[in-house]
N, C-alpha and C positions, 0 to 999 in steps of 0.2 A: 743556211735558206730561213732572207725571213720576205714575210709579204708584203710590199710597199704599200703606200697609202691609195694607191691604184688599180691595186690586185696585182700588178707585177712581180714577180720573185725577184730578191736581191741577193744578190752571194756577198758573203762576208769573206775576209780575209780567214784563212784555219787558225794565224796565230793571236787575232783579236777573240774573246768571249763572248757570246751571245752575251747583250745587256739583260737579258734573262736569267741568263742561268752564272750571277756572280757568285758570290761569297755567300752572306745571310740574305739581306734584305735590299734587294737594288734597284733603283727606278728602271724600269722595260720600257715598253715600245709605250712611246708617245704618253709619258709620262703617267703611265698607269704600276703601282708599284707590284711588284713578282717575285715570290719566293726564289731560291736557286731550286737548280734542279733536284738538287736530293730532298730537298722539302718538300717537294710539289706532290707526291702522292699521297702523304700526310694531311696538307693543305684542302688537298680537293673536297673531303666529306666535309670540312669546315665552312668552304666557302660554296658548296653545294646548300648546307642548311641554312647560309646567311642569306644567300640568294632566295629560299624557300620563303625565311621570314619577311623578307622586301616584298616578295610577289605577295604574301597574308596581309601582311598590311595594308599594302597597296587595294588590296580587293576589301578590305574591312573599311578602308575610307570611302572606296566606291560605292559599298554597302551601307555605310552610315550617310552619304552624303543623297543615294535614292529615301531613305530611311526618314531623311529628313524632311527632304521634297515631298513624300509622301507625305507628312504629318504635315507639313505648312498646305499644303492642299486641302488636305482632312478640315483643319481648321481653318483656313479662309473658305471654305464650300457653304454650298445647301445642305448638305447631310449634318454637319455639325449644329449651325445655325438650326435648322428644324428640332434637332433633338434637345438644347437649351431651349429652343420656343416651350419642345413639348413637357420639357424639364419645369419651365419657370409656370406655367399653365396650370402642371399639377398642383405645385405647391399652392399658388393663387386660388383655386378650388379650394384646396383643402383650407388654408385659411378663411375665404368665405366661410366654407363649412363651421367651423370653428367658433368663426363669430356670429353668425345665424344660433349655434347650440347654446351660444352663451346668453346671448338675447332672451330665448325662450325660457332658460334658466332662469334668470333673472329674472322676466317675470312672473313665473310661474311664482319663484320664493314670496316674489313681493306681495302679489295674491296669497296664497298661504299667510304671511305674514298678517296680513287685514283679515283674515278669515281666522286667527288665533288670536287676533285685537280684540274684534267681535264676540267671538266665543267667551275672554274673558271677559270683556264688559258687559255684556250680559251677565254671564256667573254671577261677579261680582254685584251689578245691580238688583237680583234676583236676588243674593243673600241679602242683601243694603234691604233690601224690601221685605222678607220676609222678619228679618232682626226687628225690625220696627215694626211689625204688627205684632210677633209674640212677644218682643223684648227679652229682656237678658234669661230669659229660659230656652232658647236657644243656643244649642252650643257653640263655642266660637271654634271657627274654622282657620290654625294658626296661620295660613299662608293668604289669606286677606285679610289678617288683624293689622295695624296702622304701625308697629314694628316692623314686621317682618318682610312689607310693603317698603318701610327706608331703607330696611336693609338692601332689598333688591336693587333700592333706586343706587345707594352707595355702592354697590359692588357695579354697577349700571355706567356711572358717570366714572369709577374707576379705570375701567376698561378702555374709556375713549382715550385718542390720541392727543 
């Protein structure tokens, strides 16, 4: 006996084997392939595993679709935008602070450079005045002699790009 399309039981003639119990693999009811009766017990665990894998894949796809939807809503939402804005503001504040420090240090360096230039100019001027008064009896200071200054000028001009 087989259940028909509308749940009615149909009787088959005993001389004809059931399509689901054919020799090897045969086309069963409504185009569904079924193993022969003698193979059914062995096929059952494999078919069950295949069905489980199919359900697992479907569950994974639903989970991935849900995750993609959650991710899209997060990326398109206010929370993500707020985080990006906060990050950009933090970087901008760091950049402003660094620029301010750079300007302050450059100002300090220029001030020191001018102070050093004034100290050097005053020292050279004082040395020249004393040398003009005392004459050659004043022992020479090699760093203030003309050849040492010329050598420093050459070094300084060689370092320029």
